[in-house]
Steps between C-alpha positions, in 0.01 A plus 500: 500500500364477142754238388736240642869503394567204271811597301770290663515142621515625859192720453312214337580260783390759756167546320412133448326433830268799475425446132427127528271561799316769302450268202390208718247733659344560159681826422620628165855592401683725255850379421786527247567231240763460228269689262253740668343555841227250570187479713422165654340275756493135594316288240174484697168580332402778742844660496513487120161677490631768736803546275279538192293762681811692608641495147166576336551198277231313312415169671553312173864615471705267722820567692819301469685317777856557617683194633841442653566168323355267242415265785274766652306522174469122480383485863199706388416233241634693200634275223807549281498341156821455299500854363423659836778300661749612235402865539513482879847344489623773266342812650391439860550682724442800276248712308313209339141423593369156404130426469464145632212252528396351832445647843141382524377486858813671631490843338204735452327474163522879480872456421420289193518669161282440193736228375441308824845548649650695787790741441807450720851642521804418713613850585869585478467793742704356788316666788153433361595138426620469859168641623301250292717215627442602864127545436504141376251549219465708183431873504252640250629779280370785287673823411469764773306767316147624457316398180631690201803637685861391441664263750625680812878556480548490876343462842413871530273483195334184632442666838347804328263300280383263773517728803153409627580128514825572685323722753239228554772245572399288201816561294869489592754649259855368472750762383747334264613825340421638155496220243522709185320443173511124468286285270256257661557127499451304182191278529490161326195273490610141569155345538543315170799309358600795278584807712372840390606853597204678662685821585834621371728634771846482648607183315521508119315232308826394332639389837180317586503324165851371564395357838173343382321497168284805552282705274420870516143626550 
């Protein structure tokens, strides 16, 4: 089997035990989100390094974290200022990634960006959010594609591009169907009092500005 069915609530529940055991054993995962397919691991230094090697990603380009609640982010020591709180209330769960300060001593420094924060999103994909909740800790996330290639539209493309890791038992692929051509999450830096858009995406800046005084790049 190159992928595990993950399209319905029943399929997701049936997969949870195997997937959580794989992740807790240090394995890597490909999974659907509300935007694109992601590749991820638990937020452990060695597992994050393995993910970077699989993706072929530069070590100085960090991954974001998916959470299943704001409380899960705060449990990792990530801090919400007034603007971050307003944005989270307005758009979480959903395609908004917040770069937050904190997490020292609890999260690998390799997840920290040049501004000093760690990117985190409460995913609105119901089955992936359920998986993260059962795992009990955040899941790292990066788009499931090789460098320079477009994001994989479905599990078959992920399985093709990362066949060696699947054969080796390193990577499990969850089949959530074809996601279509969706924009990535909007990324907002909230490490300072004035939030700043780092990457435009699924949420227009006009909506963000209404929720919290935000400036474009």
